[in-house]
C-alpha positions as CSV (number, residue, x, y, z in Angstrom):
1,X,130.1,-12.2,182.4
2,X,130.0,-16.1,180.6
3,X,129.1,-15.5,176.3
4,X,126.8,-18.4,175.5
5,X,126.9,-17.6,172.2
6,X,129.4,-16.1,170.2
7,X,128.9,-15.1,166.3
8,X,131.9,-14.6,164.6
9,X,132.1,-13.6,160.4
10,X,129.2,-15.3,160.0
11,X,127.9,-15.2,156.4
12,X,125.3,-16.9,154.2
13,X,124.0,-16.7,150.6
14,X,120.9,-17.9,149.0
15,X,122.5,-18.4,145.3
16,X,124.1,-15.1,144.1
17,X,122.5,-13.1,146.9
18,X,124.4,-12.6,149.9
19,X,121.8,-12.4,152.8
20,X,124.0,-12.2,155.3
21,X,127.9,-10.8,155.8
22,X,130.5,-10.9,158.2
23,X,128.1,-10.8,161.0
24,X,129.8,-10.7,164.8
25,X,128.1,-10.6,168.1
26,X,127.6,-12.3,171.1
27,X,124.8,-13.7,173.8
28,X,126.1,-13.9,177.7
29,X,124.0,-15.8,179.9
30,X,121.3,-14.3,181.5
31,X,121.7,-11.0,178.6
32,X,118.6,-10.1,176.1
33,X,119.4,-9.1,173.0
34,X,117.4,-7.7,170.6
35,X,117.7,-7.5,166.9
36,X,115.6,-4.9,164.9
37,X,115.8,-3.8,161.5
38,X,113.3,-3.2,158.4
39,X,112.2,-6.2,156.5
40,X,114.7,-8.1,154.3
41,X,117.6,-7.1,156.4
42,X,118.9,-10.7,157.3
43,X,117.3,-10.6,161.2
44,X,114.9,-14.0,160.7
45,X,117.9,-15.6,158.6
46,X,120.3,-14.5,161.6
47,X,118.2,-16.6,163.8
48,X,117.7,-19.4,161.7
49,X,121.4,-19.9,161.3
50,X,121.8,-19.8,165.0
51,X,119.9,-22.8,165.6
52,X,120.9,-24.2,162.0
53,X,117.8,-24.2,160.7
54,X,119.5,-22.7,157.7
55,X,123.5,-23.8,157.4
56,X,125.7,-20.7,157.2
57,X,128.3,-20.7,153.9
58,X,131.1,-19.2,156.5
59,X,132.3,-18.1,159.9
60,X,131.7,-19.9,163.2
61,X,129.2,-20.1,166.0
62,X,130.4,-20.9,169.4
63,X,128.3,-22.4,171.7
64,X,129.9,-22.4,174.9
65,X,133.1,-21.5,173.3
66,X,132.8,-24.5,171.1
67,X,132.4,-23.9,167.2
68,X,129.4,-26.3,166.5
69,X,129.7,-25.5,162.9
70,X,133.2,-28.2,163.3
71,X,132.5,-31.3,161.7
72,X,132.6,-33.6,164.7
73,X,129.6,-31.3,166.6
74,X,126.5,-33.3,167.4
75,X,123.9,-30.6,165.9
76,X,120.7,-32.2,167.4
77,X,122.1,-32.1,170.8
78,X,123.4,-28.1,169.9
79,X,119.3,-27.7,169.2
80,X,117.9,-28.9,172.6
81,X,120.1,-26.3,174.4
82,X,118.0,-23.7,172.1
83,X,114.1,-22.9,172.3
84,X,112.8,-21.2,169.4
85,X,109.5,-19.6,169.3
86,X,108.3,-19.2,165.7
87,X,106.0,-16.1,164.1
88,X,103.4,-18.9,163.3
89,X,103.5,-20.7,166.4
90,X,104.2,-24.1,164.9
91,X,102.0,-25.9,167.5
92,X,100.5,-29.5,166.7
93,X,97.5,-29.3,166.1
94,X,96.6,-32.5,166.1
95,X,97.7,-32.6,170.0
96,X,96.3,-30.9,172.7
97,X,98.1,-28.2,174.8
98,X,99.7,-30.6,177.3
99,X,100.8,-32.8,175.0
100,X,102.4,-30.1,172.9
101,X,104.6,-29.0,175.7
102,X,105.5,-33.0,176.5
103,X,106.3,-34.9,173.4
104,X,109.7,-33.0,172.9
105,X,111.0,-33.7,176.3
106,X,110.0,-37.6,175.9
107,X,111.0,-37.9,172.3
108,X,114.4,-35.6,172.8
109,X,115.6,-35.5,176.1
110,X,113.9,-38.7,176.9
111,X,112.1,-37.5,179.8
112,X,109.5,-39.9,181.5
113,X,105.8,-38.7,181.3
114,X,105.3,-37.7,184.6
115,X,108.1,-36.0,184.7
116,X,107.3,-34.5,181.7
117,X,103.7,-33.6,182.6
118,X,105.2,-31.6,185.7
119,X,107.6,-29.8,183.8
120,X,105.3,-28.9,181.3
121,X,102.5,-28.1,183.7
122,X,105.1,-25.6,185.8
123,X,106.0,-23.7,182.2
124,X,102.6,-23.4,181.4
125,X,101.4,-21.8,184.5
126,X,104.3,-19.5,184.0
127,X,102.9,-18.0,180.6
128,X,99.1,-18.3,182.3
129,X,97.9,-21.5,180.4
130,X,97.7,-24.1,182.8
131,X,93.7,-24.1,182.2
132,X,93.7,-24.9,179.1
133,X,95.5,-27.9,179.1
134,X,93.0,-30.1,177.3
135,X,92.8,-27.7,174.2
136,X,93.7,-28.2,171.2
137,X,95.4,-25.5,168.9
138,X,92.2,-24.7,166.9
139,X,90.4,-24.1,170.1
140,X,93.0,-21.0,171.2
141,X,93.2,-17.4,169.9
142,X,96.6,-16.2,168.7
143,X,97.8,-14.9,171.2
144,X,97.0,-18.0,173.7
145,X,99.0,-20.4,171.2
146,X,101.8,-18.4,171.0
147,X,102.0,-18.4,174.8
148,X,101.8,-22.3,174.8
149,X,104.9,-22.4,171.9
150,X,106.6,-20.1,174.8
151,X,105.7,-22.8,177.2
152,X,106.8,-25.9,175.1
153,X,110.4,-24.2,174.3
154,X,110.6,-23.4,177.7
155,X,109.4,-27.0,178.2
156,X,112.9,-28.1,177.1
157,X,114.6,-26.1,179.7
158,X,116.7,-24.7,177.3
159,X,120.3,-22.4,178.0
160,X,119.0,-20.0,175.2
161,X,115.2,-18.8,173.7
162,X,115.5,-17.8,170.1
163,X,112.5,-15.9,169.2
164,X,111.7,-15.0,165.7
165,X,108.9,-11.8,165.2
166,X,106.8,-13.9,167.7
167,X,103.8,-11.0,167.8
168,X,103.9,-10.5,163.8
169,X,101.2,-12.8,163.0
170,X,98.7,-11.4,166.1
171,X,96.3,-9.5,166.1
172,X,97.0,-6.2,167.8
173,X,95.1,-6.4,171.0
174,X,96.8,-10.2,171.5
175,X,100.3,-8.7,171.3
176,X,100.5,-7.3,174.7
177,X,99.4,-10.4,176.3
178,X,102.6,-12.5,174.7
179,X,104.7,-9.4,175.3
180,X,104.0,-9.2,178.8
181,X,104.7,-13.0,179.0
182,X,108.1,-12.1,177.7
183,X,109.0,-9.4,179.4
184,X,108.4,-11.3,182.7
185,X,110.7,-14.2,181.7
186,X,113.6,-11.9,180.7
187,X,113.3,-10.9,184.7
188,X,113.6,-14.0,185.7
189,X,117.1,-14.1,183.6
190,X,116.4,-16.0,180.8
191,X,118.9,-15.5,178.2
192,X,116.9,-14.2,175.4
193,X,117.6,-13.2,171.5
194,X,114.8,-11.4,170.1
195,X,114.1,-10.5,166.9
196,X,111.7,-7.9,167.1
197,X,109.6,-5.5,165.4
198,X,107.6,-3.9,168.7
199,X,110.3,-1.4,169.4
200,X,109.3,-0.1,173.3
201,X,109.7,-3.8,174.2
202,X,113.4,-3.9,172.8
203,X,113.7,-0.3,174.7
204,X,112.4,-1.3,177.7
205,X,113.6,-4.7,178.3
206,X,116.5,-5.2,176.3
207,X,119.8,-5.0,178.0
208,X,121.6,-4.9,174.0
209,X,120.5,-3.2,170.5
210,X,121.9,-4.8,167.6
211,X,120.6,-3.1,164.3
212,X,120.7,-5.1,161.3
213,X,120.5,-3.3,157.7
214,X,120.8,-5.1,154.5
215,X,122.7,-8.1,156.0
216,X,125.4,-6.5,158.0
217,X,125.4,-5.4,161.8
218,X,124.9,-1.4,161.1
219,X,125.2,-0.4,165.1
220,X,124.9,-2.1,168.1
221,X,124.4,-0.6,171.8
222,X,122.7,-0.2,175.0
223,X,118.5,0.7,174.3
224,X,119.5,4.4,175.5
225,X,122.2,4.6,173.1
226,X,120.4,3.0,169.8
227,X,117.6,4.6,170.5
228,X,118.4,7.7,172.1
229,X,122.0,8.8,170.6
230,X,122.2,6.6,167.5
231,X,125.9,6.9,165.6
232,X,124.8,6.1,162.2
233,X,122.5,7.6,159.8
234,X,120.7,4.3,158.6
235,X,120.3,4.1,161.8
236,X,118.5,7.1,162.2
237,X,116.9,7.2,159.2
238,X,115.2,3.5,160.6
239,X,114.2,4.8,164.0
240,X,112.6,8.0,162.2
241,X,110.7,5.8,160.0
242,X,109.8,3.3,162.6
243,X,108.5,5.3,165.4
């Protein structure tokens, strides 16, 4: 199996507060890895370190075998290989849906307008938002905004999609539509690293589940193992509380 991402001994502190301690895990091509854990366990910080929105204090992030934290690495080039979907959508409010999905392609990937539009339409169709290309974000529901955000990230045709609690800002009735899209994407073989508190999604869709607790990876395994037969007491306690 090809390792796309390999995280080794990663650490991150904010001042004296150590948020991540000696994190080690990898993501293989075509794999869906879900990161679970209580608030404040370091899940989102880990994701933000992976795409270098936060700079780690130590360790290595290997992308296709090369440490992207080396000084000679082009982090902008690396970032184009990672699609990121945030809790709060982060759409450009002054752009319509279509422009939201082509602006990155044209500016960063230097794609032509026509080619960028074709790619954007393909992914807006995938997420069921191709009827809304002229709408501005303020005209959309939360679930629709998040589906556009997913299409925008996919339009960059990244190697890995990162999702940071993509349903946590949504009303309950909109959560399903976003999880359905994510599930369909997982079935296409897309490589996905997902921070989530949707346990049913993690159980059903993940190839591997990583349980984080107080800045460390406390346990990692198949959904079957983590949910049905966790080894660590902390994992059992967390699941008892949340399920």
